[in-house]
Structure formats: structure tokens, C-alpha cells
C-alpha positions in Angstrom: -36.8 40.3 26.7 -33.7 41.6 25.1 -32.1 44.5 26.9 -32.0 46.8 23.9 -35.4 46.1 22.2 -38.0 48.7 22.8 -36.2 50.1 25.9 -34.9 53.6 26.1 -32.1 52.7 28.5 -31.1 49.8 26.2 -31.0 52.0 23.1 -28.8 54.5 25.0 -26.5 51.6 25.9 -26.3 50.6 22.3 -25.6 54.2 21.3 -22.8 54.4 23.8 -21.2 51.2 22.6 -21.6 52.2 19.0 -20.1 55.6 19.6 -17.1 54.0 21.4 -16.6 51.3 18.8 -16.5 52.0 15.1 -14.3 52.6 12.1 -11.3 50.4 12.3 -12.3 49.2 15.7 -11.5 49.8 19.3 -10.1 47.8 22.2 -12.4 46.0 24.7 -10.7 46.2 28.1 -11.4 44.1 31.2 -11.8 45.9 34.5 -10.5 42.9 36.4 -7.3 42.2 34.5 -6.6 45.4 32.5 -6.2 43.1 29.5 -7.9 43.3 26.1 -10.0 41.0 24.1 -7.8 39.4 21.4 -8.3 36.8 18.6 -5.9 33.9 18.7 -5.7 34.0 14.9 -6.9 35.7 11.8 -9.2 33.0 10.4 -12.7 32.1 11.5 -12.8 29.8 14.5 -10.1 31.7 16.3 -10.5 31.7 20.1 -11.2 35.0 21.8 -8.6 35.5 24.6 -7.7 38.0 27.3 -4.2 39.4 26.6 -2.1 42.4 27.6 -3.4 45.4 25.7 -1.3 46.5 22.6 -2.4 49.5 20.6 -0.7 48.2 17.5 -2.2 44.7 17.7 -4.9 44.5 15.0 -6.3 41.3 16.6 -7.4 43.4 19.5 -9.7 45.7 17.3 -13.5 45.2 17.4 -16.5 47.1 16.1 -20.1 47.0 17.3 -22.9 46.6 14.8 -25.7 48.2 16.8 -28.5 47.4 14.4 -27.7 43.7 14.5 -26.3 43.5 18.0 -23.0 42.0 16.9 -19.5 42.3 18.0 -17.3 41.8 14.9 -13.8 42.2 13.6 -13.2 45.1 11.2 -13.8 44.2 7.5 -10.1 44.6 6.9 -9.6 41.8 9.5 -12.1 39.4 7.9 -15.4 40.8 9.3 -16.0 37.8 11.5 -18.5 37.9 14.4 -17.9 37.0 18.0 -19.7 33.7 18.6 -20.6 32.1 22.0 -21.5 28.7 20.6 -19.2 26.0 21.8 -16.9 25.6 24.8 -15.1 28.9 24.4 -16.0 32.2 22.8 -14.6 32.4 19.2 -15.0 34.2 15.9 -17.1 32.8 13.0 -18.9 33.9 9.9 -21.7 36.3 10.7 -25.0 34.4 10.5 -28.4 35.9 10.3 -30.5 35.2 13.4 -27.7 33.3 15.2 -28.4 33.6 18.9 -24.8 32.7 19.7 -23.8 36.0 17.9 -26.3 38.3 19.6 -24.6 40.7 22.0 -26.0 43.6 24.1 -24.2 46.1 26.3 -25.5 47.0 29.8 -23.9 50.5 30.2 -24.6 51.0 33.9 -23.0 47.6 34.8 -20.5 47.6 32.0 -21.5 44.1 31.0 -21.5 42.5 27.6 -24.5 40.1 27.6 -26.0 37.5 25.3 -29.7 37.2 24.7 -30.3 34.7 27.6 -28.6 36.5 30.4 -25.1 35.2 30.3 -22.1 37.6 30.4 -18.7 37.8 28.8 -16.2 36.9 31.5 -12.4 37.4 31.3 -11.0 35.2 34.1 -11.4 31.7 32.6 -9.0 28.8 32.1 -6.0 29.1 29.7 -6.7 32.9 29.1 -9.7 32.2 27.0 -12.9 34.2 27.4 -16.1 32.4 28.5 -19.7 32.9 29.4 -21.2 32.7 32.9 -24.5 33.9 34.5 -24.4 37.6 34.9 -23.3 38.9 38.4 -23.9 42.5 39.5 -20.7 42.7 41.6 -18.2 40.7 39.6 -15.5 42.8 37.9 -14.4 40.0 35.6 -17.7 40.6 33.8 -17.0 44.4 33.5 -15.7 45.9 30.2 -14.8 49.3 28.8 -13.8 50.5 25.3 -10.9 52.5 24.1 -7.3 52.2 22.9 -5.9 50.8 26.1 -6.4 50.6 29.8 -5.4 54.1 30.6 -7.5 55.7 27.9 -10.4 53.3 28.0 -11.3 52.7 31.6 -13.7 55.0 33.4 -13.8 55.4 37.2 -15.2 52.2 38.7 -17.7 54.0 40.8 -19.6 54.9 37.7 -20.0 51.3 36.8 -20.7 50.0 40.3 -22.0 52.8 42.5 -21.3 51.2 45.9 -19.9 52.8 49.1 -17.4 50.0 49.5 -15.6 48.6 46.5 -16.2 44.8 46.2 -13.0 42.7 46.1 -12.1 41.4 42.7 -12.2 37.7 41.9 -8.4 37.4 42.0 -8.3 39.1 45.4 -11.0 36.7 46.7 -9.1 33.7 45.4 -5.8 34.9 46.9 -7.6 35.5 50.3 -8.9 32.0 50.3 -5.6 30.5 49.3 -3.8 32.5 52.1 -6.3 31.4 54.7 -5.9 27.8 53.6 -2.2 28.0 53.6 -2.3 29.3 57.2 -4.5 26.4 58.3 -2.2 23.9 56.6 1.0 25.3 58.1 -0.2 25.9 61.6 1.9 23.5 63.8 -0.1 20.9 65.8 0.6 20.4 69.5 2.9 17.5 70.3 0.3 15.7 72.4 -3.3 15.8 71.7 -5.7 14.6 74.4 -7.9 11.7 73.3 -11.4 13.0 72.7 -14.2 11.5 74.6 -16.3 9.1 72.5 -19.5 10.8 71.5 -22.7 9.4 70.1 -23.0 10.1 66.3 -26.5 10.1 65.0 -27.3 8.1 61.9 -28.5 11.3 60.1 -25.3 13.4 60.0 -25.8 17.1 59.3 -23.7 18.2 56.4 -21.8 21.4 57.0 -21.9 24.3 54.6 -18.6 24.8 52.8 -16.6 27.9 53.6 -13.9 28.7 51.0 -12.2 25.4 50.5 -13.6 22.0 51.9 -12.0 20.2 54.8 -8.5 18.8 54.7 -10.0 15.3 55.6 -11.8 12.9 53.4 -15.5 13.8 53.0 -18.6 12.7 51.2 -20.3 15.0 48.8 -24.1 15.2 48.8 -27.0 17.3 47.5 -29.9 15.8 49.6 -28.1 14.2 52.6 -29.2 10.7 51.3 -27.2 10.1 48.1 -23.5 10.8 47.7 -21.1 11.2 44.8 -19.7 7.8 44.0 -16.6 7.0 41.8 -17.3 3.3 41.5 -18.3 1.9 38.1 -17.7 3.3 34.7 -18.9 6.8 35.5 -19.3 9.1 38.5 -22.9 8.8 39.8 -25.0 9.2 42.9 -25.5 6.3 45.3 -26.9 5.9 48.9 -24.5 7.5 51.3 -22.3 5.0 53.1 -19.4 6.4 55.1 -17.5 3.0 54.9 -17.6 3.1 51.0 -14.2 4.4 49.8 -15.6 5.3 46.4 -17.7 8.0 48.2 -14.8 9.5 50.0 -13.1 12.6 48.5 -10.2 14.8 49.5 -9.7 18.3 48.1 -6.1 19.3 47.6 -5.9 23.1 47.6 -2.4 23.1 46.2 -3.4 21.3 43.0 -7.1 22.0 43.1 -7.8 18.3 42.7 -10.6 16.2 44.1 -9.0 12.8 44.9 -11.0 9.6 45.4 -10.1 7.2 48.1 -11.5 4.3 46.0 -9.7 1.5 44.1 -6.2 2.4 43.2 -5.1 -0.5 41.0 -4.3 1.9 38.1 -3.5 4.9 40.2 -5.4 7.4 42.4 -8.4 8.8 40.6 -9.3 12.5 40.4 -12.4 14.3 39.1 -11.7 15.1 35.5 -13.9 17.4 33.4 -12.6 16.1 30.1 -13.4 12.5 30.8 -16.7 11.0 29.9 -16.6 9.1 33.2 -15.7 12.4 35.0 -12.7 10.6 36.7 -9.2 9.8 35.5 -5.8 8.9 37.1 -4.6 12.1 38.8 -2.3 14.3 36.8 -1.0 17.5 38.5 -0.5 19.2 35.1 -4.0 18.5 33.8 -6.2 21.6 33.6 -9.2 19.3 33.3 -8.6 18.2 36.9 -8.6 21.6 38.5 -11.7 22.7 40.3 -12.9 25.7 42.3 -15.0 25.2 45.4 -16.5 28.3 47.1 -19.1 29.3 49.6 -22.0 28.8 47.2 -21.5 25.1 47.4 -20.8 24.8 43.7 -17.9 22.7 42.4 -16.7 24.4 39.2 -14.3 23.1 36.5 -11.7 25.7 35.8 -11.2 24.4 32.3 -14.9 24.0 31.2 -16.3 26.7 33.4 -19.2 24.3 34.2 -20.4 23.0 37.6 -21.0 19.5 38.9 -24.7 18.7 38.5 -26.9 15.7 39.6 -30.6 16.0 38.8 -32.8 16.1 42.0 -34.4 14.1 43.3 -31.4 11.7 43.3 -31.8 8.0 43.1 -29.6 4.9 42.7 -27.3 5.7 39.7 -28.3 9.3 39.0 -25.8 10.6 36.5 -23.4 13.3 37.6 -22.8 15.8 34.8 -21.3 19.2 34.0 -23.8 22.0 33.6 -23.8 25.8 33.2 -23.1 27.2 36.7 -26.3 28.6 38.3 -26.2 29.2 42.0 -30.0 29.1 42.0 -30.0 25.4 41.1 -30.1 23.1 44.1 -28.9 20.4 41.8 -25.4 22.1 41.9 -25.2 23.0 45.6 -23.1 20.4 47.3 -22.7 19.8 51.0 -19.6 18.2 52.6 -20.0 15.5 55.2 -17.1 14.3 57.4 -16.5 10.6 57.5 -13.9 10.3 60.3 -16.4 9.9 63.1 -18.2 7.1 61.4 -14.9 5.3 60.5 -13.7 5.4 64.1 -17.0 4.3 65.4 -17.1 1.3 63.1 -13.5 0.2 63.7 -14.4 -1.8 66.8 -17.2 -3.5 65.0 -14.9 -4.4 62.1 -12.4 -6.0 64.5 -15.1 -8.2 65.9 -16.3 -9.1 62.4 -12.7 -10.1 61.3 -12.2 -12.3 64.4 -15.5 -14.1 63.7 -14.7 -14.4 60.0 -11.3 -16.1 60.3 -12.7 -19.7 61.2 -15.3 -19.4 58.5 -12.6 -18.4 56.0 -10.4 -21.4 56.9 -13.3 -23.8 56.6 -14.1 -22.3 53.2 -10.5 -22.9 52.0 -10.7 -26.6 53.0 -13.9 -27.1 50.9 -12.3 -25.3 48.0 -9.3 -27.6 48.1 -11.5 -30.7 48.2 -13.5 -29.4 45.2 -10.4 -28.7 43.1 -8.9 -32.1 43.8 -12.1 -33.9 42.8 -12.6 -31.8 39.7 -9.1 -32.1 38.4 -9.4 -35.4 36.5 -12.6 -34.5 34.5 -10.9 -31.2 33.6 -7.9 -33.0 32.2 -10.1 -35.3 30.1 -11.9 -32.3 28.6 -8.6 -30.7 27.9 -7.4 -33.7 26.0 -10.6 -33.8 23.9 -10.2 -30.1 23.0 -6.5 -30.1 22.5 -5.3 -27.8 19.8 -4.3 -24.2 19.4 -5.6 -21.8 22.1 -8.6 -19.8 21.3 -7.7 -16.2 20.6 -9.0 -13.4 22.8 -11.7 -11.5 20.9 -11.9 -7.8 21.0 -15.0 -6.3 22.4 -17.7 -5.7 19.8 -19.0 -2.2 19.2 -22.4 -1.2 20.6 -25.4 -2.8 19.1 -27.6 -1.0 16.5 -31.0 -1.2 18.1 -34.4 -0.7 16.5 -35.7 2.8 17.1 -38.9 3.5 19.0 -40.4 6.4 17.0 -43.8 6.4 18.7 -42.4 7.0 22.2 -42.5 10.8 21.9 -44.9 12.8 19.7 -45.7 16.4 19.0 -48.0 18.4 16.7 -46.9 18.1 13.1 -45.5 21.5 12.0 -45.7 20.9 8.3 -48.3 23.2 6.6 -49.7 20.5 4.3 -50.4 18.1 7.1 -53.6 17.9 9.3 -52.9 20.3 12.2 -54.5 17.9 14.6 -52.1 15.2 13.6 -49.2 14.3 15.8 -45.8 13.2 14.4 -43.1 11.1 16.1 -39.9 12.4 17.6 -36.7 10.3 17.7 -34.3 12.0 20.1 -30.7 11.1 20.6 -27.8 12.4 22.6 -24.2 11.3 23.3 -23.7 7.5 23.2 -22.3 6.0 26.4 -23.9 8.6 28.6 -27.3 7.0 28.1 -29.6 10.0 28.6 -33.2 9.4 29.4 -34.3 10.3 25.9 -31.8 7.7 24.5 -33.7 5.1 26.4 -37.0 6.4 25.2 -36.1 6.5 21.5 -33.5 3.7 21.4 -31.5 5.5 18.7 -28.1 6.5 20.2 -26.5 5.2 17.0 -27.7 8.4 15.3 -25.0 10.3 17.3 -21.8 11.2 15.5 -19.8 9.6 18.4 -21.5 6.2 18.1 -18.7 3.5 17.8 -19.1 1.4 14.6 -15.8 -0.4 14.9 -12.2 0.1 13.8 -13.1 -0.2 10.1 -16.6 1.1 10.6 -16.6 3.8 8.0 -14.2 4.8 5.2 -13.9 8.4 3.9 -11.8 9.7 1.0 -10.2 13.2 0.6 -7.5 14.4 -1.8 -7.4 10.8 -3.2 -6.6 9.2 0.1 -8.9 6.9 2.0 -9.0 6.5 5.7 -11.1 4.4 8.1 -12.7 5.8 11.3 -14.5 4.4 14.3 -17.1 7.1 14.3 -18.5 10.0 12.3 -17.1 12.6 14.8 -13.5 11.4 14.3 -14.0 11.5 10.5 -15.5 15.0 10.5 -12.7 16.4 12.7 -10.1 14.7 10.5 -11.4 16.6 7.4 -10.0 19.7 9.0 -6.5 18.1 9.4 -6.3 15.6 6.6 -2.5 15.5 6.4 -2.6 14.0 9.9 -5.9 12.2 9.5 -4.3 8.9 10.5 -4.1 10.2 14.1 -7.9 10.4 14.2 -8.7 6.9 12.9 -9.0 5.0 16.2 -10.1 8.0 18.4 -13.5 8.1 20.1 -15.7 11.1 19.4 -14.7 12.9 22.6 -11.0 12.2 21.9 -11.3 13.5 18.3 -12.7 16.8 19.6 -9.8 17.1 22.1 -7.3 16.3 19.3 -8.9 19.0 17.1 -8.5 21.6 19.9 -4.8 20.6 20.3 -4.3 21.3 16.5 -6.2 24.6 16.7 -4.7 27.1 14.3 -3.9 24.6 11.5 -7.4 23.9 10.4 -8.5 23.5 6.8 -11.9 25.3 6.8 -12.4 24.1 3.2 -12.8 20.6 4.9 -10.3 18.9 2.5 -12.1 20.0 -0.6 -15.7 19.4 0.5 -16.3 23.1 0.8 -17.6 24.0 4.3 -18.6 22.3 7.6 -22.2 21.7 6.3 -20.9 19.9 3.2 -18.2 18.1 5.2 -20.7 16.7 7.6 -23.1 15.6 4.9 -20.3 13.6 3.2 -19.5 12.0 6.6 -23.1 11.0 7.2 -23.5 9.6 3.7 -20.5 7.4 4.4 -21.7 6.3 7.9 -25.2 5.5 6.7 -23.9 3.7 3.6 -26.8 2.5 1.3 -27.9 -1.0 2.3 -25.9 -1.1 5.5 -27.4 -1.9 9.0 -27.2 1.8 9.9 -29.0 2.7 6.7 -31.8 0.3 7.4 -32.1 1.5 11.0 -32.3 5.1 9.8 -35.2 4.0 7.4 -37.0 2.5 10.4 -37.3 5.9 12.0 -40.0 6.4 9.3 -41.6 9.9 9.3 -40.2 10.9 12.7 -38.6 14.3 13.4 -34.9 13.5 14.3 -33.7 15.7 17.2 -30.1 15.9 18.5 -31.0 16.8 22.1 -28.3 17.7 24.6 -28.3 18.1 28.4 -26.2 21.2 28.3 -25.7 24.2 26.0 -22.8 24.6 23.7 -23.1 22.2 20.6 -24.6 24.8 18.4 -25.6 24.7 15.5 -25.6 20.9 15.4 -27.9 20.2 18.4 -31.0 21.9 19.9 -28.6 23.5 22.4 -30.6 21.9 25.2 -33.2 24.7 25.3 -34.6 24.4 21.7 -32.7 27.4 20.4 -30.1 25.4 18.6 -30.4 24.8 14.8 -30.4 20.9 15.1 -28.3 20.7 11.9 -27.4 17.1 12.6 -31.0 16.0 12.9 -31.8 18.1 9.8 -29.1 16.4 7.7 -30.2 13.0 8.8 -33.8 13.7 7.8 -32.6 15.0 4.4 -30.5 11.9 3.9 -33.4 9.7 4.9 -35.7 11.4 2.4 -33.0 11.1 -0.4 -32.4 7.4 0.3 -36.1 6.5 0.5 -37.2 8.7 -2.4 -39.6 10.6 0.0 -39.8 14.4 0.5 -41.7 14.1 3.8 -39.5 16.7 5.5 -37.4 18.1 2.6 -40.1 20.4 1.4 -40.7 21.8 4.9 -36.9 22.3 5.4 -36.5 24.1 2.1 -39.2 26.6 3.0 -37.1 28.1 5.8 -33.5 26.9 5.4 -31.0 27.0 2.7 -30.5 23.3 2.1 -27.0 23.9 0.7 -25.7 25.7 3.8 -28.1 25.2 6.7 -28.6 28.9 7.1 -32.0 30.4 7.7 -33.8 32.0 4.8 -35.7 35.4 4.9 -39.4 35.5 4.5 -42.6 34.6 6.3 -41.5 31.0 6.8 -38.0 31.8 8.0 -38.7 30.7 11.6 -40.6 27.5 10.7 -37.7 25.1 11.2 -36.5 26.7 14.5 -40.1 26.6 15.9 -40.3 22.9 15.0 -37.0 22.3 16.8 -38.2 24.1 19.9 -41.6 22.2 19.8 -39.8 18.8 19.4 -37.5 19.6 22.3 -40.5 20.6 24.5 -42.2 17.4 23.6 -39.2 15.4 24.8 -39.0 17.2 28.1 -42.7 16.9 28.7 -42.6 13.2 28.1 -39.7 12.8 30.6 -41.7 14.8 33.2 -44.8 12.7 32.6 -42.8 9.5 33.1 -41.2 10.9 36.3 -44.7 11.7 37.6 -45.9 8.2 36.8 -43.0 6.7 38.6 -43.6 8.8 41.7 -47.3 7.7 41.7 -46.4 4.1 41.4 -43.8 4.3 44.2 -46.2 6.3 46.4 -49.8 5.3 45.5 -51.3 7.2 48.4 -49.9 10.5 47.3 
């Protein structure tokens, strides 16, 4: 339940906040940094940052709309609302019923919370403000209100009544770094006695991390059976093998990098939170490669403020992802296993294997030489017959457009004119290339904006200029920066988002004449699913299905279901409207019009206002229920006696 609704303490907290913040606005001051919340710009979409307090800086002024639980800029500054949707907190147009704009103030703890228990936090990457699970003892989540630090801050004992003041996050980090530095700089004795050989059991007990991990290469595991593996196209879990270099990781406290001991043909690989594969060639200046490791066992990206996650129980190939950090989730609590003992133990065995292998290797070379000499003449004859210009190397084709499987997932039809006992299909899709379980169920990853349709896959026109793009995401992002649209043409969806962040502050929020992001996206989708194209025919094959953009983590609001069913699923909605328009049906259009403004995507007022959101939540629940059912079936087939 919300903190302020129907609770006397909550109402009092709202009154305090409203009293402290009003008129032309007040400053919001961090207890941990003595800095103030500041907008990076004057337009909507500006990031909310933590900056030194300045009484004259209008970008540091905020007001609290207690009746609507909103933190907003004064009307003279645009009247934008603070919005937690996306990677970082930012400002946006105030939207009725938007969960990402709902804020509550917990007066006793001095926390600014959203409706699902996450708190505003000051100490995030690049000075931007983020959201993390609320912590009762963390000062980086404590805020006060006034004109500046000296006037705004109250004694800390009133906010956290403890006999001993807890160290701040910066103090804890400094303590860890100093301890690590002492360990690294302690001189080693000139002669070290050779340790006696000890028996190492096959089931090694992982040790719980303390501060930073060991200075030696280690394996990272959640269940003692499967380890983080950098082999292949994306980091994943694989049966632990201490001789597998792809499973050996070294944490460098000076750069905060996790380095892999695996294949180095293109350079040493590091964990990278910005890469779809979660690993890239190490770059000391990359913020995406900086990680925090602490006594909770979590490995947290300092850029994304998300933690490494691998869904338990692990199996061969379990995907490793970034999720909202939650110390209660065992899927995020990593253990570190030393590999040195196993390596030394296996060295003698490897020497013996090498000695035995040499004669076999020589014999194999002899057979290969004989085979090549015998095969040379036929090869020459074939070459003469096929003489001519060499065949050109073909570029890899884009992913295939597969037939959807609408009947794989079903839920109760929410439309009022339908038989309530009737179920309707759900086609769920996520991010192409990551192949989430629901992508396999529905076989429709091509619905995603990041689906690669080739270098000349779709053409979009703005201001009389046409450009071609590989995917819808690149085209959509380019509409905000049309003078440099050429730079987006060959980018992947993920790269296009990164490029957009780099150009932050120069956006055209008129979307190159299309009007707004809703209209801009509809124009992009109409081009991607061009009438009569393969994608258009594939969209028609989804039939009457509810189209759901389902994500594994929160943040892509309002386009997705936000992973928990609370997102608006705008992308799925627009695809359904486009499908109805192309086919001449109104199977979902009438239902959407009853609760949503079809021109903007915003919710309407009235008795049916929540109909669409309820449908999104029900569809999301149906997807998760089907996945759980399949997992249960798989366990029963693997263990028939259970």
C-alpha cells in the first residue's frame, strides 16, 4: 500500500513536504553529499543530477504537489514532473496515473520513495540520480528541503535515531579501498616456504566475499555447480570447470574491472554493462566496465546501478543479465571460488597428457600430409572447371522473420463485448538477440523495435529528406536528431539508444515535425510494417492476439509492460492499432479507445480508465504463468519420481 494513502503518518509526511516545498520551489538537499537536485536542462527529458547547491540556480527549484504525489518544477520553469521511468531519473510532461511520476515522502527516514518501495539515491554514476531498493541506514537515500545545506538540513539524529552514527557510503567505499591498498602494497617475504601438497576435494566450498574479491583469478557462482562463463556470444552460466579460462575472473580494484582470462585474440575482455553480450575489450575509461563488489555478494554496475543476475536454478546456458539490485534475491548473491589449487593439482596430469600426446600428434601429421598429396590433383581439376572470377564474400543476412505462435499463451479476453469465458491469445516479444523464454514461446522477436531488417530495411522521411535504417529503434531515435540522422542509419537498436544519450540536450521533441513521441513511433512502425511486406504479412498472422512487449527488467516505460505489468505497453498497443487499420478490423481498437486517448496514448478518465492497464497486467501474468508451468513440466520429466 502507498505510504500516504489512508495513513495518518503518511498524511503528516505529505504535509511536511508540502509545507517545506511550495511557491517558486525549494531545494532538495542530499544528506550524504550536501548537494542539491538539479535538472540538466530546461526542457522535458532533462536528467535529474546531484550538483553543488546554488541559491540562485532556478534548475534546483522543486515543488511538491501533495494531492497528486508529484515532484515538479515550478510553472515558471515548465511545470515538468520528476519521472523515474528509464535508466536515470529525469523530467517529463506530467501524466495522469503515471506510476513513474508517483512520489511519497517518508518523514522519519527522510526518504523520497516511489509507489513500489524504491528510493531516490544521490550517489550514482556520472552524478545522475537513480533509484534503488530503500535502505533504512543509507544516507545517500536521505533528503531534506530548504534553500541550501546550512538552512535545509536538520540534525541527523532526528532522521536516524541511533546511538552510533552509521558510516556514509563514501566512507565505507574509502575504507574498503584503503584496506585493499594496504593488502596490495604489503611487501612479500623474499623466500616463501613451499606449501605441503594438500588434498583438494572435488566440491570446493566457495568463500563469502568481504569487501573486494581476491587478487587471484576466481570463478563466480551462485549455486556451487554453474559458473559465470565468458565463452560464446554472451556471458552465461556453465558447469564449473577450474581449467576453463572463460570461467576465470580477476577483479582489479584500481579500475573496478572484472577481467576474463579467456581468449585474448582481440584483447582482454571485461564485464561491460552497456554491451548486449555483457563483455567487451577492456577500456580503463569506460564507465560501463566499472563494478562494485561488497559483502552482500552482489556485483553492481556503477553506470546502470543494476546487479548481475542469473535465474536460479541454473542450467547449461542460463542467461546472465542486469536486474534491479535486491539483496534478498539469491539469483544476485555471488560466491567466489579460488582456482589456483585446482590448477596446480592438474599441472602434473597435464604434463603426462602432453608427453603421451606428442607421438599421436606426429602420426596425425603424417596422415594429413598423405591425404593432401593424394587430394591435390582432383582439386586442381575442379579448379580448372570452375575457373573464373572469385566468388564475392556475402554479408550475413539479417535474422529470419518467423511465423508467430499465437496460441502458445492465452488469457481471459478483457473486451466487454466478448464472452467472458473465452480466452484470447497473447504474443509476447522482448529484445531480439537476447532470446528470452517468451520469445521462444511466441516466435515473434521481429515485433521488437531493435529487430535487424538489413541496411536498407526501412526508409523514413522527415523535412523532405529520406534516410534508411537497419531497425525501428534507430529510426525513432534519429527523429530527435534529424540533422545528424545519417549517424544512426547503420546502428543497432542498443547503439542508437547510446548515441541518443550522447546527444542529450540537443533533442527535437517535436520529432522532426511528427509532433510527439507517440506520433513519431507510429510513423516509424507504419514504415517498418510497410503494407504488403513480409513484416506486414507476419503481423497479420498474429490474428486477434494481444501483443505484449514484455521485459525482464524495469525501465522501458511507457513502451513496455515494465516487467511487472505496470507499464503502459505502448509499443504493443500501437502494433495492435496498426494491425486493425491494415486488416480493416476493429478487434482491439474499440477496447483501446474506451480507456486510452488513441492520439496520445494517455489514459482517459471515467469508469473504463483502467481497462487497458488491467489487460496489460493480465497478459503479463499469463506469460509468467505459462513459463512457470513449462518449468514444472521440465522438472517432472527430468525427475519422474518427484
